N, C-alpha and C positions, 0 to 999 in steps of 0.2 A: 506493500500499501506507499502509495505517496499521498502529499497534503495537496491540495489544489490552489496558489496562489492567493485569494483571498484570507482561506486560514491561516497560511505563512502570517501576510499582514495585517489580520484581523490579534493574528497570535502575539505579535511581536507588538502593536501596538497599543496590549490590553497591561503587558509585559513591561511596558515604561514606565506608564499611567500606570501602574499596582505600585509601581515604586519610589512614586513623586508622591502619594497619595499616603507614605506609611513614615512616624517618626522617626529618621535616621540622623541623628546627631552626629551634626559634622557639615555634611553635609545638606544638600536645596530638597524639603521637602514642602507639603502643603502648609504645615505647621509653621513654618518659615526659608523667608530665602534669605542670602549667603555670598560670597566672594563679587561683587558685583554681578549676579543673574538669578533671579526669579521663577518661578514654578508655572508659566507662561511662558521665557522662552525654550523650556524642555517642554511641554508641551509640543507650542510648534512646529519641534525637532522632529522631536515624536513621527507625529502629523501628516511633517513631509517625507521621513524619511521611509517608513513604512509601504510604500507599495512599492518603492524598489525594494527592503527586501524581501518585499513579496510574487516577485517577479521570479517567473519561471529559466528565464532565457542568457540570468547574467549568470560567469563568473565567479570564483570566490571575492575576488577584482576586483571586477565590478560592479561588482553589487559593493562595497568599500565606496569604491571613491562615487557614486550614484548615489548611496545613502546622503555622504558631504552633501556634495554637490547643493542636491536638494534640502542641505541642511540650512546652507549656507548663503541661501535663496531665502528667508526667512529670519535668520540672527547672524548676530552680526561674529559672535562669540562660540567658542567652543565647551558645545554644552555634553555632544553625545559621540566622541571620536573615540573612548575605550567602549559605549553600547555597539557599536557596531563592527569595530573591528571581535567581538567576539560572537555575538551576533549574527552576523553573516555565513561565517562558517556552518552553525548550527542551522539557517535555514534553507543553507544549498541540500544537507547530508536531508532537507524534512521533503527536500525535491525530488532525494534519488533513491529507489528504490534496494531493496537490501532489508539488512536486519534488523538489529534495532534503533533507537536515534544515534549510542556509541560506537556502535559498531560502520556507521553507514558515513559519520562523523569522520570515523578514523581513514574509509576507502576517500574523505575529503580533501584529510588532512596529506593525503602520500601522493595526490594529487596537482596541489600546489606547486604553482615555475615562478618563472621569471619575472612571464608576464603578470602574476598576481602580486607580485611587490613590487613591480614600478606603479602599478593604478595607485595599491597601495601607500605607496613613500610619497605617492603624489595625492592619497588625502588627507594626510599627514603634515602633509606640509600644507595644506587646504585651511585644516581646521586649527593648527598654529597651539600645536597644545603647551600648558605654560611650563618651566621644568624641564623643557626638552635637553639642553646642553649636546654636546656634541655624543657619539658614538665610537670608538674602537674599532669597528668594521664595520661595514653596511648602516653604514650615513646616508640615513632619509635623503638629505639636501644631496645625493648623488646619485648617477643611475645605479640599479640593479644588479645585481650580478649571479647573485643565487637566489634560487627559487624564494615564497614567502616565508616555508615556512622552516629553512638554515635561517634564513635572516631572524627571525624569533625565535630559533636553538639560541645567536650565541648571543640575544638579549634575555636569557630568559634568570640570569641570579640579577638583572638589575630592576627587574620588571613585569610584577605577575600575569598581565594579561596576555605581553611574548611566552610564555612560563603555558597557560593552556595549550596553544600551541605546537609544546615540544609532548603536552605529559595526554594530548587522548580527552582535552578538556580536565584535569582530574581533580581542582578547587570547585570547579560546576557539578562535577555528577558523583563527588565522594563527601561534599561536604553541603556545598549547597543549594541543591534539592534535594539532598534527607534529612536539612534541617526545618526548609519551607515545605515540606508533607509532611516533615512531626508537629511545628507551626501547628500549621493548617486543620488536623484533626485532631487539637489539643483544644486548641481556640472558636476553631470555625470563623476563624476572622484572616482573611488573605493580607487586608495589611497591618493586623500585628506580624501576621505568619513575616511579612518582609521583612517588620521592624526583627524576628528575632535572630528569621537571615544576615543580613547584617551585620550585625554584634555581632553572630557566630564568628565570619570574616572577619571583619576589622577583630578582632581578641585570637585570632589564631595567625599571625603574621603582621608583619612592618605593612602596614596599605606605601605603595612603592607611586605613590603619586605623590605620600603628604612625604617620602623622601626626598626624592626627586629635587622638589620644592623647596625642605627645608632641612633636611640630612637625616641618615640613619635613629639618632637618639632620638632626635622629633618624633617621627615612625613608633619606635620602642616604646616612649612612654603614652602614645595616644594606644598601640595595642596593651600595655599597661592597667590602662585605665578603661579601656571598657569591659577587659575581662570577667570580674565582678559587678558590672552589669547586667554581659552579657549570662549569667549561670543563671541573675536571681531573675530574671525574664527569663529563661527555660520553667524554669523550676517554681513560675507564678502562678496560680490560678485562673485571678484578670490579669491582663499584664499592665491593661488602663491603669493600675495603680503602679505603674512605676513613671507613669506621665511628666512627671514634676523633673524628679530626678533624672531622666532624659535629658527634656528639654532643658533641663543644668548643665546640662557633657556637651548638646548644642552651643550653648552663648559661649560652653569658653571654652568651646573648638574652634568654631568662629569667632569672636575675640581678640587667638592667636591666630590668627588666618592657619590653620590648621583646617583641609579637607581631602574625609578618604573615600575621593571620586575613583579609584582602584577597587575597595569596596562597594562600594556604594554599583560599577556595574557587574563586575561577577554577580549585582545581586539580582541586576536586567537582566543576563543570562541565566541564571539557574530557573529563573520564574517563567521565564519564553524556555529554559527547552524541559520542565516542567507541560508547559501548555502543549508542547511539540508531541513529543512525547506521548500524555493523553493522549489526543486527537488521533498520534496513531493506535490507536487501544493497547497501549503499551500496560497502561496502569488505572485504575476507576478515578472519574478529576473528582479534584475535591476546588475547583476554582468556578 
């Protein structure tokens, strides 16, 4: 079974909007904007990029570049580069025949070529992400000389999104998706399940966007602060009882200029993968 274009586009848009509705300390969400961006920027970006994400006739690189071009037509800042880099291979996998979603994804990642890298590099330049810096090899400011997967493999230790390409999206399938499903089962609330997923990811490893902008020590401090909140939320009978503490952490991070954007991007990818997997009939849907 493969998914039709409207189903993939709808799953992508729903995932983006669901993540935006979740209280994610330090990131932009419906409870509070931040970092010079608003929820309206992210919603416009999601709606603009969704049709491209759902097209069946695009390669991964074409999907990435097309989605960022569509995004840039409605906003003048980087709202969704990480989301697009993560969701493009997942969308492509859902529209390819094969086994389970992750098996299909592995096949897609294995087939990535230099053309995919060239288009992804162009998308990154267009998005102008903060804290990009100079790469020791396969710099996006220079022509691609290897496949997109090889370029991502080279960056896996300094960028958690690149690491997904090298590990068949291990953080998504082995951490994000199980956290989201468990939280949905526990509370029957997609918004709080997205918050729980985000906190589990934030507590598990240093956010690489924070590390790029503020250094690894700052990213480690954010991770350490997230751990007790993630544990408390995991065991809460009513997640709403943590709202005040989560908003306080949100204010603390934004005051310090810390935006755990990589964790937020991985949250969207986890929600998207759940929706695709459910639509493919792999499990009972909880959303």
